[in-house]
C-alpha positions in Angstrom: -10.1 -36.5 -20.0 -9.2 -33.4 -22.0 -8.4 -33.8 -25.7 -6.6 -31.1 -27.8 -5.6 -30.8 -31.4 -4.8 -28.1 -34.0 -5.0 -28.1 -37.7 -3.0 -25.8 -40.0 -4.9 -23.5 -42.5 -2.4 -24.0 -45.3 -5.0 -25.1 -47.8 -8.5 -26.4 -48.1 -9.3 -29.6 -46.3 -9.0 -32.7 -48.5 -10.2 -36.3 -48.0 -6.9 -37.2 -46.3 -7.5 -34.5 -43.6 -11.1 -35.6 -43.1 -10.7 -39.4 -43.0 -7.3 -39.3 -41.4 -8.1 -36.9 -38.5 -11.1 -34.6 -38.6 -13.7 -37.4 -38.5 -12.1 -38.7 -35.4 -12.0 -35.3 -33.8 -15.7 -35.0 -34.3 -16.3 -38.4 -32.7 -14.1 -37.5 -29.7 -16.1 -34.4 -28.8 -18.9 -36.7 -27.6 -16.7 -38.6 -25.3 -14.2 -36.1 -23.9 -13.7 -32.4 -23.1 -12.3 -31.2 -26.4 -10.2 -28.2 -27.5 -9.6 -27.7 -31.3 -7.9 -24.8 -32.8 -7.0 -23.4 -36.2 -3.2 -23.2 -36.1 -2.7 -19.9 -38.0 0.6 -19.1 -36.1 2.1 -22.3 -37.3 0.9 -21.6 -40.8 3.0 -18.5 -40.9 6.1 -20.7 -41.6 4.7 -21.5 -45.1 1.8 -19.0 -45.8 3.2 -15.5 -46.2 0.3 -13.9 -48.0 -1.8 -11.9 -45.4 -5.1 -12.1 -47.2 -4.7 -15.7 -48.1 -3.9 -16.6 -44.5 -7.0 -14.8 -43.3 -9.2 -16.6 -45.9 -7.7 -20.0 -45.1 -8.2 -19.5 -41.4 -11.8 -18.6 -41.9 -12.3 -21.5 -44.3 -10.8 -24.0 -41.9 -13.1 -22.8 -39.1 -16.2 -22.9 -41.3 -15.2 -26.3 -42.7 -14.8 -27.8 -39.2 -18.2 -26.6 -38.2 -19.8 -27.8 -41.4 -18.3 -31.3 -41.0 -19.9 -31.7 -37.6 -17.8 -30.0 -34.9 -20.3 -28.8 -32.3 -19.4 -25.6 -30.5 -21.7 -26.7 -27.6 -19.6 -29.8 -27.2 -16.1 -28.7 -28.1 -14.1 -25.5 -27.8 -13.2 -24.2 -31.3 -10.9 -21.2 -31.6 -8.1 -19.6 -33.6 -4.6 -20.0 -32.2 -3.6 -16.4 -32.4 -6.6 -15.3 -30.4 -4.9 -16.9 -27.3 -1.8 -14.7 -26.8 -1.0 -16.6 -23.5 0.3 -19.4 -25.6 3.0 -17.2 -27.1 4.0 -16.0 -23.6 4.2 -19.6 -22.4 6.2 -20.5 -25.5 8.9 -18.1 -24.4 9.1 -19.6 -20.9 9.5 -23.0 -22.4 12.1 -21.9 -25.0 14.5 -20.6 -22.3 14.9 -24.2 -21.1 14.7 -26.1 -24.4 18.1 -27.5 -25.5 19.2 -26.6 -29.1 20.1 -30.2 -29.7 16.5 -31.4 -29.1 15.2 -29.0 -31.8 18.0 -29.9 -34.2 16.9 -33.5 -34.1 13.2 -32.7 -35.0 12.4 -34.1 -38.4 10.7 -31.1 -40.0 13.7 -28.9 -39.5 16.2 -31.7 -40.2 14.6 -32.7 -43.4 14.4 -29.2 -44.8 18.1 -28.6 -44.1 19.0 -31.9 -45.6 17.3 -30.9 -48.8 19.2 -27.7 -48.9 16.1 -25.6 -48.4 16.1 -22.4 -46.3 14.9 -22.9 -42.8 13.9 -20.0 -40.6 13.7 -19.6 -36.8 10.0 -20.2 -36.9 10.4 -23.7 -38.3 13.3 -24.4 -35.9 11.3 -23.5 -32.8 8.0 -24.9 -34.2 8.0 -27.8 -31.7 8.2 -25.5 -28.7 5.2 -23.5 -29.9 3.4 -26.8 -30.4 4.4 -27.8 -26.8 2.9 -24.5 -25.6 -0.3 -25.2 -27.5 -0.7 -28.5 -25.7 0.5 -27.6 -22.2 -1.5 -24.4 -22.1 -4.8 -26.4 -21.7 -3.6 -29.2 -19.4 -4.3 -31.6 -22.3 -4.2 -35.2 -21.3 -4.5 -36.7 -24.8 -3.3 -35.4 -28.2 -4.7 -37.4 -31.1 -2.0 -37.4 -33.9 -0.8 -39.2 -36.9 2.3 -41.4 -36.6 4.4 -38.6 -38.2 3.5 -36.3 -35.3 4.4 -38.5 -32.4 7.9 -37.0 -32.3 6.4 -33.6 -31.5 4.5 -35.1 -28.6 7.7 -36.6 -27.2 9.4 -33.2 -27.5 6.5 -31.6 -25.7 6.8 -34.2 -22.9 10.6 -33.6 -22.7 10.2 -29.9 -22.5 7.4 -30.1 -19.8 9.3 -32.7 -17.8 12.4 -30.5 -17.8 10.4 -27.5 -16.6 8.7 -29.6 -13.9 12.1 -30.9 -12.8 13.6 -27.4 -12.6 10.7 -25.5 -11.0 8.4 -28.1 -9.5 5.3 -29.8 -10.8 3.6 -27.3 -13.2 2.5 -29.0 -16.4 0.4 -32.1 -17.2 2.5 -34.5 -19.3 0.3 -35.3 -22.3 0.0 -38.6 -24.1 0.2 -38.8 -27.8 -2.4 -41.2 -29.2 -2.4 -42.4 -32.8 -6.0 -42.3 -34.0 -7.1 -46.0 -34.1 -9.5 -45.5 -37.0 -7.4 -43.0 -39.0 -7.4 -43.9 -42.7 -4.3 -43.7 -44.9 -6.0 -42.0 -47.8 -4.5 -42.4 -51.3 -4.3 -39.5 -53.6 -5.3 -39.3 -57.3 -1.8 -40.7 -58.2 -2.0 -43.6 -55.7 0.5 -42.0 -53.3 -0.5 -40.7 -49.9 -2.9 -37.8 -50.4 -1.1 -34.6 -49.6 -1.1 -30.9 -50.7 2.6 -31.3 -51.2 2.0 -33.9 -53.9 -0.8 -32.0 -55.6 -2.9 -35.1 -55.6 -5.8 -34.1 -53.4 -9.6 -34.4 -53.6 -11.0 -31.5 -51.6 -13.9 -32.0 -49.2 -15.9 -28.9 -50.3 -14.7 -28.8 -53.9 -17.4 -27.9 -56.5 -19.0 -31.3 -57.4 -18.3 -30.9 -61.1 -14.7 -30.1 -60.5 -14.4 -33.0 -58.1 -15.9 -35.4 -60.6 -13.4 -34.3 -63.3 -10.5 -35.0 -60.8 -11.9 -38.4 -59.9 -12.2 -39.3 -63.6 -8.5 -38.5 -64.0 -7.4 -40.8 -61.1 -4.4 -42.9 -62.3 -5.2 -46.6 -62.7 -3.4 -49.6 -64.2 -3.8 -50.9 -67.7 -5.1 -54.4 -67.0 -7.8 -55.5 -69.5 -11.5 -55.1 -68.5 -12.2 -58.9 -68.4 -9.3 -59.6 -65.9 -10.3 -60.0 -62.2 -8.6 -57.5 -59.9 -7.7 -57.6 -56.2 -9.7 -54.8 -54.5 -7.5 -54.7 -51.4 -4.5 -53.5 -53.5 -6.3 -51.0 -55.6 -6.2 -47.3 -54.5 -9.4 -46.5 -56.4 -11.3 -49.2 -54.4 -9.7 -47.8 -51.2 -11.2 -44.4 -52.0 -14.5 -45.9 -52.8 -14.5 -47.8 -49.5 -14.1 -44.6 -47.5 -17.5 -43.4 -48.6 -19.5 -46.6 -49.3 -21.9 -48.4 -47.0 -20.8 -52.0 -46.1 -23.2 -53.4 -48.6 -21.9 -51.1 -51.4 -18.3 -52.0 -50.5 -19.0 -55.7 -50.7 -20.8 -55.4 -54.0 -17.9 -53.4 -55.5 -15.3 -55.9 -54.1 -17.3 -58.7 -55.8 -17.2 -56.9 -59.1 -13.4 -56.5 -58.8 -12.9 -60.2 -58.1 -15.3 -61.1 -61.0 -13.7 -58.8 -63.6 -15.5 -57.6 -66.7 -15.6 -53.9 -65.8 -13.8 -50.7 -66.6 -12.2 -48.4 -64.1 -14.4 -45.6 -65.5 -17.4 -47.4 -64.1 -15.8 -47.3 -60.6 -14.8 -43.7 -61.0 -18.4 -42.7 -61.8 -19.7 -44.6 -58.8 -17.1 -42.9 -56.6 -18.0 -39.5 -57.8 -21.7 -40.2 -57.1 -20.9 -41.5 -53.7 -18.8 -38.4 -52.9 -21.6 -36.1 -53.9 -24.0 -38.0 -51.7 -21.6 -38.4 -48.7 -20.7 -34.7 -48.4 -24.2 -33.3 -49.4 -25.2 -32.5 -45.8 -21.9 -30.9 -44.8 -22.0 -28.8 -48.0 -25.5 -27.5 -47.1 -24.4 -26.7 -43.6 -21.4 -24.9 -45.0 -23.5 -22.7 -47.2 -25.7 -21.8 -44.3 -22.7 -20.8 -42.2 -21.2 -18.7 -45.0 -24.6 -16.9 -45.2 -24.2 -16.0 -41.5 -20.6 -15.0 -41.0 -21.4 -13.2 -37.7 -22.4 -16.6 -36.3 -19.0 -18.0 -37.1 -17.3 -15.0 -35.5 -19.4 -15.5 -32.4 -18.5 -19.2 -32.2 -14.8 -18.4 -32.5 -15.0 -15.5 -30.1 -16.7 -17.7 -27.4 -14.2 -20.5 -28.0 -11.3 -18.0 -27.6 -12.7 -16.7 -24.3 -12.9 -20.3 -22.9 -9.5 -21.2 -24.2 -7.9 -18.0 -22.8 -9.4 -18.6 -19.3 -7.7 -22.0 -19.2 -4.4 -20.8 -20.8 -4.2 -17.9 -18.4 -4.5 -20.3 -15.5 -1.7 -22.5 -16.8 0.5 -19.5 -17.7 0.0 -18.1 -14.2 1.2 -21.4 -12.7 4.3 -21.4 -14.9 5.1 -17.7 -14.3 4.8 -18.3 -10.5 6.9 -21.4 -10.7 9.8 -19.8 -12.6 9.7 -16.4 -10.8 8.6 -14.0 -13.5 5.3 -13.2 -11.8 6.5 -11.1 -8.9 3.7 -8.4 -8.8 1.0 -10.5 -7.1 
């Protein structure tokens, strides 16, 4: 089975990215043929600073490698290094109904809020479909909020297949079974949009300060507390061993502690949990040529597959006539 997913370089990875998706991507590389890409073309809809986009694209690739993505097991590449995807996107757009795109939530929500929406955002789902279809992906691991895009991809592919004959594999969108809903520093879902993130590779001292500022309730120290409803405990549970988790849960139920004690324990755990990835990241940054080679090799593998699929599509719809 072939698995594919992309991640946008619109900011540094935070705990929500890691525990919600990246950790599962890394696990899947040992079980399936895996393609993972840094979606810098998609990021153009929000990141308009050239130098920033280049830096974020580099950071995303290095972060994925440092967190455990193995280039010998998975194909890692940058989206824009596979131009066949953009060619395929145009073939798909010629048969995609406007109404289908108008119903997509990202575009619809932005318009509803009175914000400017460009053609890139409007046609975003078609480029996403091309990203998936170009590699004959069987399975696309996604969060629940991305399932609509997979359904759009299937509709676009099915329409093309109906019109021109069986050309594309229809992918399945799979919600990651162990994906965590990670609370931010304010208790809401962790998101760059909410400015409530804890970054994976943040300086430990800066990260500790952020953790110490996590919003908590004002219940007295002696009062027992339910760990299952406390976002600070939820963050702690992501990093803790089963024994540490049980001991902390017992402390909550017993009472007689301050949240500052939990925050200090969380900061210590975070430093320990990401210590090895941080060391791997420093090593990769010291050898940038190695990173470029990994991405170059990944792009070559991805282009071979994408060229094969594009050739099928061009042949099917009649634009490849010089054979």
